C-alpha positions as CSV (number, residue, x, y, z in Angstrom):
1,M,-17.1,134.9,80.1
2,A,-17.6,131.9,78.0
3,N,-14.8,130.1,76.7
4,Q,-14.4,130.8,73.4
5,Y,-12.6,128.1,72.5
6,G,-15.4,125.7,73.4
7,P,-16.5,124.0,76.5
8,Q,-13.9,123.5,79.1
9,D,-12.3,119.6,79.9
10,P,-12.8,119.0,83.2
11,H,-9.2,117.4,83.6
12,Q,-7.8,119.8,82.0
13,R,-5.9,121.9,85.1
14,P,-5.6,125.6,84.7
15,Y,-2.5,127.4,83.4
16,G,0.2,127.7,85.7
17,Q,-1.7,125.2,88.9
18,P,0.2,122.1,89.6
19,P,-1.4,119.0,88.8
20,S,-3.8,117.4,91.9
21,P,-3.4,113.9,93.2
22,Q,-4.5,111.2,90.7
23,N,-4.8,107.7,90.7
24,G,-3.7,106.9,94.6
25,Y,-0.5,108.9,94.8
26,S,0.3,111.6,96.8
27,Q,2.2,114.6,96.2
28,Q,5.0,113.9,99.2
29,H,5.6,111.0,96.9
30,Q,6.8,112.9,94.0
31,Q,10.1,112.3,93.2
32,P,11.9,115.7,92.6
33,Y,13.4,116.6,88.9
34,G,17.1,115.0,89.4
35,Q,17.0,112.9,92.0
36,P,17.7,109.2,91.7
37,Y,15.4,106.8,92.2
38,P,15.7,104.8,95.7
39,P,16.5,101.4,95.8
40,P,13.5,98.6,96.5
41,G,11.7,98.6,99.4
42,H,12.4,102.0,100.6
43,G,9.9,104.9,100.4
44,Y,10.3,108.3,98.5
45,E,11.0,110.4,101.8
46,Q,14.7,110.8,100.9
47,P,16.2,114.2,101.7
48,Y,17.4,116.0,98.1
49,G,20.9,115.3,97.7
50,R,21.9,112.7,100.4
51,P,22.6,109.3,99.1
52,Y,20.9,106.2,99.9
53,P,22.3,104.0,102.9
54,P,22.2,100.2,102.0
55,P,19.2,98.1,102.8
56,G,18.3,97.1,105.9
57,H,20.2,100.5,107.5
58,G,18.6,103.7,108.5
59,Y,19.9,107.2,108.3
60,G,22.0,106.8,111.7
61,E,24.3,110.0,112.7
62,P,27.6,110.5,111.0
63,P,30.9,108.7,112.2
64,R,33.1,111.4,113.8
65,K,36.8,111.5,112.7
66,P,39.1,110.5,115.4
67,G,40.5,113.3,117.5
68,R,44.3,113.8,118.7
69,G,44.2,112.8,122.5
70,A,46.5,113.7,124.8
71,A,48.8,110.4,124.9
72,F,49.5,112.2,121.2
73,W,50.6,115.4,122.3
74,L,52.4,114.2,125.0
75,L,54.9,112.2,122.6
76,V,55.4,115.2,121.0
77,V,56.7,117.4,123.7
78,C,58.9,114.5,125.2
79,A,60.4,113.0,121.9
80,P,62.7,116.2,120.9
81,I,63.8,116.0,124.9
82,L,64.5,112.3,125.1
83,L,66.3,112.6,121.7
84,L,68.6,115.4,123.1
85,F,69.3,113.5,126.5
86,G,70.4,110.6,124.1
87,C,73.2,112.6,122.1
88,V,74.4,113.7,125.4
89,A,75.0,110.4,127.1
90,A,76.9,109.0,123.6
91,V,79.3,112.2,123.7
92,V,79.6,111.6,127.4
93,S,80.5,108.0,126.4
94,V,82.6,107.8,123.6
95,S,84.9,110.7,125.6
96,D,85.1,108.4,128.8
97,D,86.4,105.5,126.4
98,T,88.8,107.6,124.7
99,T,90.4,108.6,127.9
100,V,90.5,105.6,129.4
101,T,92.2,103.5,126.7
102,T,94.9,106.2,126.3
103,R,95.7,106.0,129.6
104,K,96.0,102.1,129.7
105,D,98.1,102.3,126.4
106,R,100.9,104.7,127.8
107,P,103.5,102.7,129.2
108,T,104.7,103.9,132.7
109,T,108.9,104.5,132.9
110,A,108.8,100.7,134.3
111,Q,107.4,99.3,131.8
112,S,109.4,100.8,129.0
113,A,113.1,99.5,130.5
114,P,112.3,95.8,129.6
115,V,111.6,96.2,126.2
116,A,115.1,98.9,125.5
117,E,117.1,96.0,127.0
118,T,115.2,93.2,124.9
119,E,115.9,95.3,121.4
120,A,119.5,95.8,122.6
121,E,120.0,92.2,123.1
122,T,118.7,92.0,119.8
123,E,120.5,93.9,118.2
124,A,123.3,92.3,119.8
125,K,122.9,88.9,118.3
126,I,122.7,90.2,115.1
127,E,125.7,91.8,115.4
128,K,127.4,88.7,116.1
129,A,125.3,86.5,113.7
130,P,127.8,85.6,110.9
131,T,126.2,87.0,107.5
132,Q,126.5,84.1,104.4
133,E,127.5,86.6,101.4
134,P,127.4,85.5,98.1
135,E,130.7,83.5,97.2
136,S,132.4,85.8,94.8
137,K,135.3,84.0,94.3
138,P,135.7,80.2,94.8
139,S,138.0,78.3,96.9
140,T,140.2,76.7,95.2
141,A,143.1,73.7,95.8
142,T,145.0,70.9,94.1
143,V,144.7,67.3,93.9
144,G,144.2,65.7,97.2
145,G,142.6,68.4,99.0
146,T,139.3,69.0,100.3
147,I,137.1,71.7,99.6
148,T,133.9,72.1,101.8
149,L,131.2,73.2,100.3
150,R,128.0,75.3,101.2
151,G,124.8,75.0,99.4
152,I,121.2,76.6,98.1
153,E,120.2,75.9,101.7
154,S,122.1,76.6,104.7
155,D,122.4,73.4,106.6
156,L,123.5,71.7,103.0
157,Q,127.3,71.3,103.2
158,V,129.3,68.7,101.8
159,A,133.2,68.2,101.9
160,V,134.5,67.4,98.5
161,T,137.7,65.5,97.7
162,L,139.5,65.9,94.5
163,E,141.6,62.2,95.0
164,K,143.0,61.8,91.8
165,V,142.8,62.6,87.7
166,V,143.1,60.4,84.8
167,E,143.9,62.5,81.9
168,N,143.6,59.6,79.4
169,A,141.3,57.0,80.1
170,T,140.5,53.6,79.1
171,P,136.9,53.1,78.1
172,K,135.7,49.9,79.1
173,T,133.5,48.7,76.1
174,D,134.2,50.0,72.3
175,F,130.6,51.1,72.6
176,L,131.3,54.1,75.0
177,K,134.6,55.8,73.6
178,P,135.5,58.9,72.6
179,K,135.2,60.1,69.1
180,D,138.0,60.9,66.7
181,G,140.7,63.2,67.9
182,S,138.8,63.0,71.6
183,R,139.7,61.6,74.6
184,F,138.4,60.6,77.9
185,F,139.5,63.1,80.8
186,A,138.5,61.1,84.1
187,I,138.3,62.6,88.1
188,Q,137.6,60.7,91.6
189,L,135.9,62.5,93.8
190,T,134.9,61.7,97.5
191,L,132.3,63.4,98.5
192,E,131.3,63.7,102.5
193,N,127.5,65.0,104.0
194,T,129.1,67.5,106.7
195,G,125.9,69.3,107.6
196,Q,122.7,68.8,108.9
197,Q,120.6,68.3,105.8
198,A,120.5,64.9,103.7
199,Y,122.0,65.6,100.2
200,S,120.1,64.5,97.1
201,D,122.5,65.2,93.7
202,S,123.9,64.4,90.4
203,P,127.6,65.2,91.1
204,S,128.6,65.1,87.0
205,N,126.1,68.3,86.7
206,G,128.4,70.3,88.9
207,A,131.2,69.5,87.5
208,L,133.0,71.2,84.3
209,L,136.5,71.0,83.4
210,I,138.5,74.7,82.0
211,D,141.1,74.3,80.0
212,T,144.2,76.6,79.4
213,E,142.0,79.7,77.2
214,G,139.2,79.4,79.6
215,Q,136.9,76.7,77.7
216,Q,135.0,74.5,79.9
217,Y,133.5,71.3,79.4
218,R,130.6,68.9,80.8
219,S,130.6,65.5,81.5
220,T,129.7,62.5,79.1
221,F,127.8,59.1,79.7
222,G,131.2,56.5,79.6
223,D,132.9,53.7,82.2
224,I,136.4,53.7,82.0
225,Q,138.6,51.3,83.8
226,E,140.3,53.5,86.1
227,G,137.4,53.7,88.6
228,V,133.8,53.3,89.1
229,S,131.3,55.9,88.0
230,F,128.8,57.3,90.7
231,A,126.1,55.9,88.4
232,G,123.5,59.0,88.2
233,S,122.4,60.3,91.7
234,V,123.5,60.3,95.2
235,T,121.8,60.3,98.0
236,M,123.9,60.5,101.3
237,S,122.6,61.7,105.0
238,S,124.5,63.5,107.0
239,G,128.2,62.2,107.6
240,D,127.8,59.9,104.9
241,S,130.2,59.5,102.2
242,R,130.4,58.1,98.4
243,K,133.0,58.0,95.8
244,G,132.6,57.6,92.2
245,V,134.6,59.1,88.6
246,I,133.1,61.6,86.3
247,V,134.0,61.2,82.6
248,F,134.5,64.1,80.2
249,E,135.3,63.9,76.4
250,V,137.8,66.5,75.5
251,P,140.0,67.1,72.8
252,K,143.5,65.6,72.3
253,T,145.0,69.1,71.9
254,T,143.3,70.4,75.1
255,K,145.5,71.3,78.3
256,I,143.3,71.0,80.9
257,E,143.6,73.5,83.9
258,K,141.4,73.0,86.4
259,L,138.1,71.3,88.1
260,Q,135.3,73.5,89.0
261,F,132.6,71.8,91.2
262,A,129.5,73.1,92.9
263,L,126.6,71.9,95.1
264,N,122.8,71.5,94.0
265,S,123.6,70.5,90.2
266,G,125.8,73.7,90.0
267,F,123.2,76.2,91.0
268,A,125.0,76.8,94.6
269,D,126.9,80.2,94.5
270,H,129.9,78.7,96.8
271,K,131.7,77.0,93.9
272,G,135.3,75.0,94.9
273,E,138.3,74.8,92.1
274,W,140.5,72.5,92.1
275,L,144.5,72.8,90.0
276,T,144.6,69.3,87.3
277,K,148.4,69.6,87.3
């Protein structure tokens, strides 16, 4: 039947028929729908859905995943066994060390006897050693008497002698004289170091006068005609001795009863007392 729409175009393909190759392009080079174009220099033979290899490489066999060999399975089987043997060895070693230490530390009867004797000797020495307790009561003497005093240090020891007492001492100069209503009261001491330690102190700091009412008086600066002062501090080694006077200023009506003296500027516990009349 003739075409009702006029003569048919020779280049027009019938409805439903695929296009024929034209202009030198074959059907095998036709790019499938949705497939990316290959890189330059390669043809169109790449299967649908496969990525293109980099330039210069073909389509070789895909790499295989490395498998787990015999060494891996041997390690898996042997590791727990080795760990178990290690724990058992550690427990046995600790048990052996504990046993050896206990036996070595356990004293035998032969070894215990000398220790007991040493402890007994130590206790005996402690009982025989003299104990130095603080002096609760001062040692007493009179004029001309000597008291050996101990210092704070155990090896400090000084023999103190009250040589004389001057109730109304005469000042050497008018520049150093007592106030009106007062007088100079002086004592003369001899100090001898009988200990092992050197004596270094100011004797006037450790001297006190005590009156009949219990009031006490400390020393003062003053030079008298009846004797020579210690002139401040005294330093003497073991066996040495010093003599000097200590001056006090007291009221004229006061009755002095005694002298108190101690080493270490009066801070030593052992004190001596001399009656002044």
